[in-house]
All heavy atoms as TSV, in Angstrom:
chain	resi	resn	atom	element	x	y	z
A	1	MET	N	N	11.068	-17.911	-0.816
A	1	MET	CA	C	9.823	-17.693	-1.526
A	1	MET	C	C	9.968	-18.254	-2.933
A	1	MET	O	O	10.900	-17.937	-3.660
A	1	MET	CB	C	9.519	-16.198	-1.568
A	1	MET	CG	C	8.227	-15.881	-2.224
A	1	MET	SD	S	7.797	-14.155	-1.930
A	1	MET	CE	C	7.705	-13.582	-3.593
A	2	ASN	N	N	9.047	-19.088	-3.319
A	2	ASN	CA	C	9.102	-19.711	-4.627
A	2	ASN	C	C	8.329	-18.863	-5.627
A	2	ASN	O	O	7.122	-18.713	-5.527
A	2	ASN	CB	C	8.520	-21.122	-4.559
A	2	ASN	CG	C	8.694	-21.877	-5.858
A	2	ASN	OD1	O	9.368	-21.410	-6.756
A	2	ASN	ND2	N	8.072	-23.034	-5.937
A	3	THR	N	N	9.031	-18.299	-6.586
A	3	THR	CA	C	8.382	-17.460	-7.594
A	3	THR	C	C	8.344	-18.146	-8.944
A	3	THR	O	O	8.072	-17.520	-9.951
A	3	THR	CB	C	9.120	-16.116	-7.734
A	3	THR	OG1	O	10.480	-16.378	-8.074
A	3	THR	CG2	C	9.039	-15.321	-6.444
A	4	ASP	N	N	8.609	-19.424	-8.953
A	4	ASP	CA	C	8.602	-20.175	-10.207
A	4	ASP	C	C	7.167	-20.373	-10.674
A	4	ASP	O	O	6.312	-20.834	-9.918
A	4	ASP	CB	C	9.289	-21.523	-10.006
A	4	ASP	CG	C	9.529	-22.252	-11.306
A	4	ASP	OD1	O	9.544	-21.574	-12.367
A	4	ASP	OD2	O	9.693	-23.479	-11.262
A	5	ILE	N	N	6.912	-20.032	-11.925
A	5	ILE	CA	C	5.559	-20.143	-12.463
A	5	ILE	C	C	5.467	-21.409	-13.308
A	5	ILE	O	O	5.317	-21.371	-14.517
A	5	ILE	CB	C	5.183	-18.902	-13.296
A	5	ILE	CG1	C	5.419	-17.642	-12.501
A	5	ILE	CG2	C	3.722	-18.977	-13.733
A	5	ILE	CD1	C	5.155	-16.376	-13.274
A	6	THR	N	N	5.581	-22.549	-12.640
A	6	THR	CA	C	5.456	-23.828	-13.338
A	6	THR	C	C	4.272	-24.594	-12.771
A	6	THR	O	O	4.350	-25.774	-12.495
A	6	THR	CB	C	6.747	-24.650	-13.202
A	6	THR	OG1	O	7.029	-24.806	-11.815
A	6	THR	CG2	C	7.900	-23.989	-13.911
A	7	ALA	N	N	3.179	-23.907	-12.553
A	7	ALA	CA	C	1.984	-24.523	-11.998
A	7	ALA	C	C	1.321	-25.397	-13.057
A	7	ALA	O	O	1.604	-25.305	-14.246
A	7	ALA	CB	C	1.014	-23.455	-11.520
A	8	SER	N	N	0.439	-26.245	-12.613
A	8	SER	CA	C	-0.243	-27.139	-13.546
A	8	SER	C	C	-1.263	-26.388	-14.402
A	8	SER	O	O	-1.544	-26.790	-15.524
A	8	SER	CB	C	-0.925	-28.267	-12.779
A	8	SER	OG	O	-1.863	-27.725	-11.869
A	9	ALA	N	N	-1.800	-25.289	-13.881
A	9	ALA	CA	C	-2.778	-24.504	-14.645
A	9	ALA	C	C	-2.058	-23.501	-15.538
A	9	ALA	O	O	-1.125	-22.837	-15.111
A	9	ALA	CB	C	-3.720	-23.788	-13.711
A	10	LYS	N	N	-2.504	-23.414	-16.755
A	10	LYS	CA	C	-1.923	-22.436	-17.684
A	10	LYS	C	C	-2.489	-21.053	-17.373
A	10	LYS	O	O	-3.635	-20.925	-16.974
A	10	LYS	CB	C	-2.280	-22.804	-19.129
A	10	LYS	CG	C	-1.669	-24.083	-19.604
A	10	LYS	CD	C	-0.402	-23.770	-20.303
A	10	LYS	CE	C	0.154	-25.055	-20.902
A	10	LYS	NZ	N	1.434	-24.865	-21.468
A	11	PRO	N	N	-1.679	-19.994	-17.569
A	11	PRO	CA	C	-2.206	-18.641	-17.347
A	11	PRO	C	C	-3.294	-18.316	-18.362
A	11	PRO	O	O	-3.282	-18.817	-19.488
A	11	PRO	CB	C	-1.001	-17.735	-17.524
A	11	PRO	CG	C	0.109	-18.575	-18.023
A	11	PRO	CD	C	-0.289	-19.993	-17.927
A	12	GLU	N	N	-4.230	-17.487	-17.925
A	12	GLU	CA	C	-5.343	-17.120	-18.806
A	12	GLU	C	C	-4.868	-16.318	-20.003
A	12	GLU	O	O	-5.391	-16.463	-21.107
A	12	GLU	CB	C	-6.371	-16.318	-18.003
A	12	GLU	CG	C	-7.638	-16.014	-18.766
A	12	GLU	CD	C	-8.668	-15.311	-17.900
A	12	GLU	OE1	O	-8.508	-15.277	-16.668
A	12	GLU	OE2	O	-9.634	-14.797	-18.490
A	13	TYR	N	N	-3.858	-15.459	-19.782
A	13	TYR	CA	C	-3.300	-14.645	-20.852
A	13	TYR	C	C	-1.835	-15.019	-21.037
A	13	TYR	O	O	-1.179	-15.453	-20.091
A	13	TYR	CB	C	-3.422	-13.150	-20.506
A	13	TYR	CG	C	-4.844	-12.708	-20.320
A	13	TYR	CD1	C	-5.374	-12.534	-19.048
A	13	TYR	CD2	C	-5.668	-12.479	-21.414
A	13	TYR	CE1	C	-6.686	-12.139	-18.869
A	13	TYR	CE2	C	-6.979	-12.076	-21.246
A	13	TYR	CZ	C	-7.484	-11.919	-19.971
A	13	TYR	OH	O	-8.780	-11.527	-19.798
A	14	PRO	N	N	-1.313	-14.845	-22.233
A	14	PRO	CA	C	0.094	-15.211	-22.439
A	14	PRO	C	C	1.033	-14.291	-21.655
A	14	PRO	O	O	0.782	-13.100	-21.521
A	14	PRO	CB	C	0.298	-15.029	-23.940
A	14	PRO	CG	C	-0.772	-14.087	-24.379
A	14	PRO	CD	C	-1.938	-14.338	-23.449
A	15	VAL	N	N	2.105	-14.869	-21.141
A	15	VAL	CA	C	3.102	-14.100	-20.399
A	15	VAL	C	C	4.022	-13.429	-21.411
A	15	VAL	O	O	4.671	-14.086	-22.205
A	15	VAL	CB	C	3.909	-15.012	-19.454
A	15	VAL	CG1	C	4.985	-14.222	-18.746
A	15	VAL	CG2	C	2.986	-15.692	-18.460
A	16	ILE	N	N	4.064	-12.098	-21.382
A	16	ILE	CA	C	4.872	-11.347	-22.345
A	16	ILE	C	C	6.313	-11.241	-21.861
A	16	ILE	O	O	7.252	-11.449	-22.612
A	16	ILE	CB	C	4.267	-9.942	-22.570
A	16	ILE	CG1	C	2.882	-10.091	-23.178
A	16	ILE	CG2	C	5.161	-9.103	-23.456
A	16	ILE	CD1	C	2.116	-8.797	-23.251
A	17	ASP	N	N	6.487	-10.917	-20.594
A	17	ASP	CA	C	7.820	-10.740	-20.024
A	17	ASP	C	C	7.831	-11.399	-18.654
A	17	ASP	O	O	7.183	-10.923	-17.724
A	17	ASP	CB	C	8.151	-9.250	-19.922
A	17	ASP	CG	C	9.593	-8.983	-19.550
A	17	ASP	OD1	O	10.338	-9.956	-19.312
A	17	ASP	OD2	O	9.973	-7.809	-19.501
A	18	ARG	N	N	8.587	-12.468	-18.503
A	18	ARG	CA	C	8.601	-13.208	-17.236
A	18	ARG	C	C	9.313	-12.443	-16.122
A	18	ARG	O	O	9.069	-12.676	-14.945
A	18	ARG	CB	C	9.266	-14.564	-17.430
A	18	ARG	CG	C	8.454	-15.499	-18.289
A	18	ARG	CD	C	9.159	-16.821	-18.467
A	18	ARG	NE	N	9.195	-17.617	-17.258
A	18	ARG	CZ	C	8.259	-18.481	-16.890
A	18	ARG	NH1	N	7.200	-18.639	-17.657
A	18	ARG	NH2	N	8.376	-19.178	-15.795
A	19	ASN	N	N	10.206	-11.549	-16.474
A	19	ASN	CA	C	10.950	-10.780	-15.481
A	19	ASN	C	C	11.061	-9.329	-15.954
A	19	ASN	O	O	12.115	-8.895	-16.393
A	19	ASN	CB	C	12.338	-11.401	-15.281
A	19	ASN	CG	C	13.060	-10.796	-14.110
A	19	ASN	OD1	O	12.450	-10.138	-13.277
A	19	ASN	ND2	N	14.359	-10.997	-14.057
A	20	PRO	N	N	9.959	-8.559	-15.830
A	20	PRO	CA	C	9.975	-7.182	-16.347
A	20	PRO	C	C	10.839	-6.268	-15.491
A	20	PRO	O	O	10.930	-6.443	-14.280
A	20	PRO	CB	C	8.509	-6.757	-16.270
A	20	PRO	CG	C	7.953	-7.567	-15.158
A	20	PRO	CD	C	8.682	-8.885	-15.210
A	21	PRO	N	N	11.481	-5.273	-16.110
A	21	PRO	CA	C	12.254	-4.306	-15.328
A	21	PRO	C	C	11.329	-3.384	-14.524
A	21	PRO	O	O	10.137	-3.254	-14.816
A	21	PRO	CB	C	13.029	-3.513	-16.381
A	21	PRO	CG	C	12.303	-3.734	-17.647
A	21	PRO	CD	C	11.606	-5.050	-17.541
A	22	PHE	N	N	11.899	-2.755	-13.515
A	22	PHE	CA	C	11.133	-1.882	-12.619
A	22	PHE	C	C	10.415	-0.772	-13.383
A	22	PHE	O	O	9.260	-0.455	-13.098
A	22	PHE	CB	C	12.078	-1.284	-11.572
A	22	PHE	CG	C	11.402	-0.364	-10.609
A	22	PHE	CD1	C	10.617	-0.856	-9.584
A	22	PHE	CD2	C	11.549	1.012	-10.721
A	22	PHE	CE1	C	9.993	-0.005	-8.689
A	22	PHE	CE2	C	10.932	1.868	-9.837
A	22	PHE	CZ	C	10.154	1.354	-8.814
A	23	THR	N	N	11.085	-0.178	-14.362
A	23	THR	CA	C	10.487	0.932	-15.108
A	23	THR	C	C	9.257	0.495	-15.886
A	23	THR	O	O	8.304	1.258	-16.025
A	23	THR	CB	C	11.521	1.555	-16.059
A	23	THR	OG1	O	12.060	0.526	-16.896
A	23	THR	CG2	C	12.629	2.227	-15.291
A	24	THR	N	N	9.253	-0.729	-16.370
A	24	THR	CA	C	8.084	-1.232	-17.090
A	24	THR	C	C	6.905	-1.424	-16.143
A	24	THR	O	O	5.767	-1.102	-16.475
A	24	THR	CB	C	8.416	-2.565	-17.787
A	24	THR	OG1	O	9.517	-2.366	-18.657
A	24	THR	CG2	C	7.234	-3.078	-18.578
A	25	VAL	N	N	7.198	-1.962	-14.970
A	25	VAL	CA	C	6.132	-2.185	-13.987
A	25	VAL	C	C	5.518	-0.854	-13.564
A	25	VAL	O	O	4.298	-0.683	-13.565
A	25	VAL	CB	C	6.674	-2.948	-12.764
A	25	VAL	CG1	C	5.617	-3.061	-11.685
A	25	VAL	CG2	C	7.166	-4.323	-13.167
A	26	VAL	N	N	6.348	0.125	-13.205
A	26	VAL	CA	C	5.855	1.429	-12.766
A	26	VAL	C	C	5.162	2.155	-13.920
A	26	VAL	O	O	4.184	2.873	-13.713
A	26	VAL	CB	C	7.005	2.279	-12.187
A	26	VAL	CG1	C	6.548	3.692	-11.875
A	26	VAL	CG2	C	7.559	1.628	-10.937
A	27	GLY	N	N	5.629	1.949	-15.129
A	27	GLY	CA	C	5.011	2.577	-16.287
A	27	GLY	C	C	3.589	2.099	-16.539
A	27	GLY	O	O	2.801	2.779	-17.196
A	28	ASN	N	N	3.250	0.931	-16.012
A	28	ASN	CA	C	1.897	0.392	-16.192
A	28	ASN	C	C	0.945	0.760	-15.059
A	28	ASN	O	O	-0.203	0.326	-15.055
A	28	ASN	CB	C	1.954	-1.132	-16.330
A	28	ASN	CG	C	2.455	-1.545	-17.677
A	28	ASN	OD1	O	2.068	-0.983	-18.696
A	28	ASN	ND2	N	3.335	-2.525	-17.701
A	29	PHE	N	N	1.398	1.562	-14.088
A	29	PHE	CA	C	0.506	2.014	-13.024
A	29	PHE	C	C	-0.525	2.981	-13.599
A	29	PHE	O	O	-0.217	3.802	-14.451
A	29	PHE	CB	C	1.270	2.743	-11.923
A	29	PHE	CG	C	2.095	1.843	-11.035
A	29	PHE	CD1	C	2.952	2.387	-10.102
A	29	PHE	CD2	C	2.016	0.474	-11.121
A	29	PHE	CE1	C	3.709	1.591	-9.276
A	29	PHE	CE2	C	2.779	-0.344	-10.308
A	29	PHE	CZ	C	3.629	0.220	-9.379
A	30	SER	N	N	-1.735	2.893	-13.094
A	30	SER	CA	C	-2.789	3.811	-13.522
A	30	SER	C	C	-2.918	4.952	-12.510
A	30	SER	O	O	-2.301	4.939	-11.444
A	30	SER	CB	C	-4.124	3.065	-13.620
A	30	SER	OG	O	-4.556	2.670	-12.339
A	31	THR	N	N	-3.732	5.914	-12.841
A	31	THR	CA	C	-3.994	7.032	-11.935
A	31	THR	C	C	-4.621	6.535	-10.636
A	31	THR	O	O	-4.311	7.036	-9.555
A	31	THR	CB	C	-4.923	8.061	-12.613
A	31	THR	OG1	O	-4.341	8.438	-13.854
A	31	THR	CG2	C	-5.126	9.275	-11.755
A	32	LEU	N	N	-5.468	5.530	-10.733
A	32	LEU	CA	C	-6.098	4.955	-9.540
A	32	LEU	C	C	-5.046	4.320	-8.627
A	32	LEU	O	O	-5.150	4.420	-7.403
A	32	LEU	CB	C	-7.146	3.914	-9.939
A	32	LEU	CG	C	-7.901	3.239	-8.797
A	32	LEU	CD1	C	-8.640	4.274	-7.961
A	32	LEU	CD2	C	-8.858	2.199	-9.343
A	33	ASP	N	N	-4.027	3.691	-9.194
A	33	ASP	CA	C	-2.958	3.112	-8.384
A	33	ASP	C	C	-2.236	4.193	-7.587
A	33	ASP	O	O	-1.988	4.033	-6.395
A	33	ASP	CB	C	-1.948	2.376	-9.267
A	33	ASP	CG	C	-2.535	1.136	-9.915
A	33	ASP	OD1	O	-3.429	0.515	-9.317
A	33	ASP	OD2	O	-2.096	0.803	-11.036
A	34	TYR	N	N	-1.891	5.293	-8.248
A	34	TYR	CA	C	-1.220	6.394	-7.550
A	34	TYR	C	C	-2.131	7.000	-6.489
A	34	TYR	O	O	-1.678	7.356	-5.397
A	34	TYR	CB	C	-0.776	7.481	-8.537
A	34	TYR	CG	C	0.403	7.060	-9.368
A	34	TYR	CD1	C	0.281	6.846	-10.732
A	34	TYR	CD2	C	1.654	6.885	-8.786
A	34	TYR	CE1	C	1.365	6.460	-11.496
A	34	TYR	CE2	C	2.752	6.512	-9.542
A	34	TYR	CZ	C	2.597	6.294	-10.898
A	34	TYR	OH	O	3.674	5.917	-11.634
A	35	PHE	N	N	-3.423	7.120	-6.767
A	35	PHE	CA	C	-4.374	7.647	-5.790
A	35	PHE	C	C	-4.421	6.748	-4.555
A	35	PHE	O	O	-4.446	7.229	-3.419
A	35	PHE	CB	C	-5.764	7.775	-6.423
A	35	PHE	CG	C	-6.811	8.271	-5.478
A	35	PHE	CD1	C	-6.837	9.598	-5.080
A	35	PHE	CD2	C	-7.785	7.414	-4.978
A	35	PHE	CE1	C	-7.806	10.068	-4.203
A	35	PHE	CE2	C	-8.749	7.863	-4.099
A	35	PHE	CZ	C	-8.755	9.196	-3.711
A	36	ARG	N	N	-4.416	5.439	-4.764
A	36	ARG	CA	C	-4.421	4.504	-3.643
A	36	ARG	C	C	-3.151	4.646	-2.808
A	36	ARG	O	O	-3.209	4.640	-1.572
A	36	ARG	CB	C	-4.541	3.070	-4.146
A	36	ARG	CG	C	-5.911	2.719	-4.645
A	36	ARG	CD	C	-5.947	1.304	-5.163
A	36	ARG	NE	N	-7.260	0.973	-5.682
A	36	ARG	CZ	C	-7.481	0.040	-6.581
A	36	ARG	NH1	N	-6.486	-0.654	-7.069
A	36	ARG	NH2	N	-8.703	-0.185	-7.002
A	37	PHE	N	N	-1.998	4.738	-3.463
A	37	PHE	CA	C	-0.735	4.891	-2.744
A	37	PHE	C	C	-0.745	6.134	-1.873
A	37	PHE	O	O	-0.375	6.102	-0.695
A	37	PHE	CB	C	0.449	4.969	-3.707
A	37	PHE	CG	C	0.677	3.729	-4.529
A	37	PHE	CD1	C	1.244	3.829	-5.780
A	37	PHE	CD2	C	0.322	2.473	-4.068
A	37	PHE	CE1	C	1.459	2.698	-6.551
A	37	PHE	CE2	C	0.531	1.337	-4.827
A	37	PHE	CZ	C	1.110	1.451	-6.070
A	38	VAL	N	N	-1.178	7.251	-2.451
A	38	VAL	CA	C	-1.179	8.527	-1.729
A	38	VAL	C	C	-2.184	8.490	-0.578
A	38	VAL	O	O	-1.891	8.948	0.534
A	38	VAL	CB	C	-1.483	9.694	-2.693
A	38	VAL	CG1	C	-1.761	10.977	-1.944
A	38	VAL	CG2	C	-0.328	9.877	-3.657
A	39	THR	N	N	-3.358	7.937	-0.811
A	39	THR	CA	C	-4.391	7.877	0.223
A	39	THR	C	C	-3.962	7.006	1.390
A	39	THR	O	O	-4.070	7.409	2.560
A	39	THR	CB	C	-5.711	7.355	-0.368
A	39	THR	OG1	O	-6.111	8.201	-1.447
A	39	THR	CG2	C	-6.803	7.308	0.683
A	40	ILE	N	N	-3.473	5.802	1.099
A	40	ILE	CA	C	-3.064	4.888	2.166
A	40	ILE	C	C	-1.891	5.471	2.948
A	40	ILE	O	O	-1.851	5.402	4.176
A	40	ILE	CB	C	-2.724	3.505	1.582
A	40	ILE	CG1	C	-4.010	2.831	1.079
A	40	ILE	CG2	C	-2.022	2.624	2.599
A	40	ILE	CD1	C	-3.790	1.568	0.284
A	41	THR	N	N	-0.944	6.091	2.248
A	41	THR	CA	C	0.197	6.706	2.924
A	41	THR	C	C	-0.259	7.861	3.804
A	41	THR	O	O	0.180	7.994	4.952
A	41	THR	CB	C	1.233	7.191	1.898
A	41	THR	OG1	O	1.646	6.077	1.107
A	41	THR	CG2	C	2.424	7.818	2.571
A	42	GLY	N	N	-1.138	8.714	3.294
A	42	GLY	CA	C	-1.629	9.858	4.064
A	42	GLY	C	C	-2.383	9.434	5.307
A	42	GLY	O	O	-2.177	10.002	6.390
A	43	VAL	N	N	-3.227	8.449	5.194
A	43	VAL	CA	C	-3.983	7.964	6.351
A	43	VAL	C	C	-3.035	7.326	7.362
A	43	VAL	O	O	-3.151	7.548	8.572
A	43	VAL	CB	C	-5.081	6.972	5.912
A	43	VAL	CG1	C	-5.686	6.247	7.097
A	43	VAL	CG2	C	-6.159	7.694	5.126
A	44	SER	N	N	-2.085	6.548	6.877
A	44	SER	CA	C	-1.148	5.877	7.784
A	44	SER	C	C	-0.285	6.875	8.545
A	44	SER	O	O	-0.069	6.722	9.760
A	44	SER	CB	C	-0.241	4.932	6.997
A	44	SER	OG	O	-0.990	3.939	6.359
A	45	VAL	N	N	0.204	7.895	7.879
A	45	VAL	CA	C	1.033	8.907	8.539
A	45	VAL	C	C	0.209	9.666	9.575
A	45	VAL	O	O	0.665	9.915	10.695
A	45	VAL	CB	C	1.643	9.872	7.501
A	45	VAL	CG1	C	2.243	11.097	8.158
A	45	VAL	CG2	C	2.685	9.151	6.669
A	46	THR	N	N	-1.013	10.017	9.234
A	46	THR	CA	C	-1.873	10.750	10.159
A	46	THR	C	C	-2.192	9.922	11.397
A	46	THR	O	O	-2.085	10.421	12.527
A	46	THR	CB	C	-3.176	11.169	9.460
A	46	THR	OG1	O	-2.852	11.928	8.303
A	46	THR	CG2	C	-4.065	11.973	10.375
A	47	VAL	N	N	-2.581	8.681	11.210
A	47	VAL	CA	C	-2.900	7.817	12.349
A	47	VAL	C	C	-1.654	7.570	13.194
A	47	VAL	O	O	-1.711	7.591	14.427
A	47	VAL	CB	C	-3.517	6.485	11.867
A	47	VAL	CG1	C	-3.610	5.469	12.995
A	47	VAL	CG2	C	-4.886	6.723	11.273
A	48	GLY	N	N	-0.517	7.357	12.562
A	48	GLY	CA	C	0.724	7.153	13.304
A	48	GLY	C	C	1.111	8.366	14.111
A	48	GLY	O	O	1.541	8.249	15.261
A	49	TYR	N	N	0.960	9.539	13.534
A	49	TYR	CA	C	1.293	10.774	14.245
A	49	TYR	C	C	0.360	10.973	15.440
A	49	TYR	O	O	0.805	11.279	16.542
A	49	TYR	CB	C	1.205	11.972	13.309
A	49	TYR	CG	C	1.440	13.279	14.008
A	49	TYR	CD1	C	2.720	13.677	14.363
A	49	TYR	CD2	C	0.375	14.113	14.336
A	49	TYR	CE1	C	2.945	14.873	15.022
A	49	TYR	CE2	C	0.582	15.309	14.989
A	49	TYR	CZ	C	1.866	15.691	15.325
A	49	TYR	OH	O	2.073	16.862	15.981
A	50	LEU	N	N	-0.934	10.801	15.211
A	50	LEU	CA	C	-1.898	11.030	16.282
A	50	LEU	C	C	-1.786	9.993	17.386
A	50	LEU	O	O	-2.001	10.303	18.558
A	50	LEU	CB	C	-3.326	11.054	15.724
A	50	LEU	CG	C	-3.659	12.235	14.816
A	50	LEU	CD1	C	-5.064	12.090	14.267
A	50	LEU	CD2	C	-3.501	13.545	15.570
A	51	SER	N	N	-1.443	8.772	17.054
A	51	SER	CA	C	-1.329	7.745	18.087
A	51	SER	C	C	-0.042	7.892	18.882
A	51	SER	O	O	0.051	7.393	20.000
A	51	SER	CB	C	-1.405	6.350	17.465
A	51	SER	OG	O	-0.299	6.131	16.617
A	52	GLY	N	N	0.943	8.603	18.343
A	52	GLY	CA	C	2.189	8.800	19.065
A	52	GLY	C	C	2.288	10.135	19.745
A	52	GLY	O	O	3.300	10.450	20.355
A	53	ALA	N	N	1.244	10.942	19.675
A	53	ALA	CA	C	1.259	12.270	20.303
A	53	ALA	C	C	1.233	12.128	21.820
A	53	ALA	O	O	0.592	11.219	22.351
A	53	ALA	CB	C	0.059	13.083	19.836
A	54	PRO	N	N	1.897	13.026	22.543
A	54	PRO	CA	C	1.848	12.979	24.018
A	54	PRO	C	C	0.408	13.140	24.513
A	54	PRO	O	O	-0.388	13.869	23.921
A	54	PRO	CB	C	2.698	14.184	24.444
A	54	PRO	CG	C	3.541	14.512	23.272
A	54	PRO	CD	C	2.776	14.085	22.061
A	55	PRO	N	N	0.048	12.484	25.610
A	55	PRO	CA	C	-1.335	12.528	26.089
A	55	PRO	C	C	-1.798	13.901	26.559
A	55	PRO	O	O	-2.988	14.146	26.635
A	55	PRO	CB	C	-1.376	11.530	27.235
A	55	PRO	CG	C	0.020	11.164	27.528
A	55	PRO	CD	C	0.872	11.604	26.389
A	56	ASP	N	N	-0.874	14.831	26.890
A	56	ASP	CA	C	-1.310	16.133	27.370
A	56	ASP	C	C	-1.715	17.066	26.232
A	56	ASP	O	O	-2.249	18.137	26.485
A	56	ASP	CB	C	-0.222	16.787	28.235
A	56	ASP	CG	C	1.078	16.981	27.474
A	56	ASP	OD1	O	1.260	16.297	26.452
A	56	ASP	OD2	O	1.898	17.795	27.904
A	57	LEU	N	N	-1.471	16.679	24.995
A	57	LEU	CA	C	-1.913	17.499	23.859
A	57	LEU	C	C	-3.341	17.134	23.494
A	57	LEU	O	O	-3.699	15.955	23.489
A	57	LEU	CB	C	-1.012	17.254	22.646
A	57	LEU	CG	C	0.427	17.732	22.739
A	57	LEU	CD1	C	1.180	17.326	21.492
A	57	LEU	CD2	C	0.462	19.236	22.895
A	58	PRO	N	N	-4.170	18.106	23.179
A	58	PRO	CA	C	-5.524	17.766	22.744
A	58	PRO	C	C	-5.472	17.148	21.345
A	58	PRO	O	O	-4.938	17.728	20.414
A	58	PRO	CB	C	-6.249	19.115	22.723
A	58	PRO	CG	C	-5.164	20.126	22.620
A	58	PRO	CD	C	-3.948	19.537	23.260
A	59	SER	N	N	-5.966	15.960	21.240
A	59	SER	CA	C	-6.002	15.291	19.952
A	59	SER	C	C	-7.350	14.584	19.805
A	59	SER	O	O	-8.044	14.333	20.792
A	59	SER	CB	C	-4.857	14.290	19.824
A	59	SER	OG	O	-5.073	13.186	20.657
A	60	PRO	N	N	-7.733	14.249	18.599
A	60	PRO	CA	C	-9.027	13.582	18.398
A	60	PRO	C	C	-9.122	12.237	19.124
A	60	PRO	O	O	-10.207	11.778	19.422
A	60	PRO	CB	C	-9.087	13.374	16.891
A	60	PRO	CG	C	-8.138	14.330	16.315
A	60	PRO	CD	C	-7.082	14.558	17.333
A	61	LEU	N	N	-7.986	11.607	19.418
A	61	LEU	CA	C	-8.025	10.303	20.083
A	61	LEU	C	C	-8.017	10.417	21.600
A	61	LEU	O	O	-8.193	9.413	22.286
A	61	LEU	CB	C	-6.825	9.474	19.628
A	61	LEU	CG	C	-6.771	9.168	18.124
A	61	LEU	CD1	C	-5.517	8.395	17.800
A	61	LEU	CD2	C	-7.998	8.387	17.699
A	62	SER	N	N	-7.829	11.606	22.162
A	62	SER	CA	C	-7.728	11.760	23.614
A	62	SER	C	C	-9.054	11.520	24.319
A	62	SER	O	O	-9.073	11.150	25.484
A	62	SER	CB	C	-7.159	13.107	23.978
A	62	SER	OG	O	-8.032	14.125	23.552
A	63	PHE	N	N	-10.170	11.705	23.676
A	63	PHE	CA	C	-11.467	11.499	24.321
A	63	PHE	C	C	-11.691	10.041	24.665
A	63	PHE	O	O	-12.463	9.707	25.558
A	63	PHE	CB	C	-12.608	12.016	23.438
A	63	PHE	CG	C	-12.916	11.139	22.268
A	63	PHE	CD1	C	-13.894	10.153	22.336
A	63	PHE	CD2	C	-12.220	11.281	21.081
A	63	PHE	CE1	C	-14.167	9.359	21.252
A	63	PHE	CE2	C	-12.488	10.473	19.994
A	63	PHE	CZ	C	-13.450	9.504	20.086
A	64	VAL	N	N	-11.000	9.130	23.993
A	64	VAL	CA	C	-11.164	7.692	24.281
A	64	VAL	C	C	-10.681	7.389	25.691
A	64	VAL	O	O	-11.273	6.589	26.400
A	64	VAL	CB	C	-10.365	6.853	23.251
A	64	VAL	CG1	C	-10.413	5.378	23.597
A	64	VAL	CG2	C	-10.915	7.105	21.869
A	65	TRP	N	N	-9.611	8.039	26.144
A	65	TRP	CA	C	-9.057	7.777	27.468
A	65	TRP	C	C	-9.839	8.470	28.567
A	65	TRP	O	O	-9.818	8.058	29.716
A	65	TRP	CB	C	-7.600	8.220	27.521
A	65	TRP	CG	C	-6.754	7.483	26.529
A	65	TRP	CD1	C	-6.252	7.991	25.381
A	65	TRP	CD2	C	-6.362	6.116	26.564
A	65	TRP	NE1	N	-5.551	7.034	24.690
A	65	TRP	CE2	C	-5.616	5.865	25.409
A	65	TRP	CE3	C	-6.574	5.083	27.450
A	65	TRP	CZ2	C	-5.071	4.616	25.142
A	65	TRP	CZ3	C	-6.033	3.840	27.189
A	65	TRP	CH2	C	-5.291	3.622	26.043
A	66	VAL	N	N	-10.561	9.541	28.237
A	66	VAL	CA	C	-11.300	10.289	29.240
A	66	VAL	C	C	-12.594	9.578	29.604
A	66	VAL	O	O	-12.958	9.482	30.766
A	66	VAL	CB	C	-11.580	11.720	28.740
A	66	VAL	CG1	C	-12.473	12.481	29.723
A	66	VAL	CG2	C	-10.289	12.454	28.506
A	67	PHE	N	N	-13.274	9.063	28.616
A	67	PHE	CA	C	-14.595	8.460	28.865
A	67	PHE	C	C	-14.456	7.010	29.067
A	67	PHE	O	O	-14.321	6.126	28.576
A	67	PHE	CB	C	-15.558	8.781	27.732
A	67	PHE	CG	C	-15.841	10.247	27.623
A	67	PHE	CD1	C	-15.352	11.019	26.588
A	67	PHE	CD2	C	-16.598	10.881	28.595
A	67	PHE	CE1	C	-15.617	12.348	26.479
A	67	PHE	CE2	C	-16.873	12.226	28.508
A	67	PHE	CZ	C	-16.382	12.959	27.452
């Protein structure tokens, strides 16, 4: 993967740190970023659990196989 930023177009804003440390990147996360992480993780875990449940258990997805 080429991560070299030597493109012909100049960046719109000046680059302050070309290789920021992890703590700086995480420190710039907003509340909305954390909300997105939690929401996507919660939905993914729920869908994964329900799709892997045995068919003899009543689950919201079991009606798809009946009808």
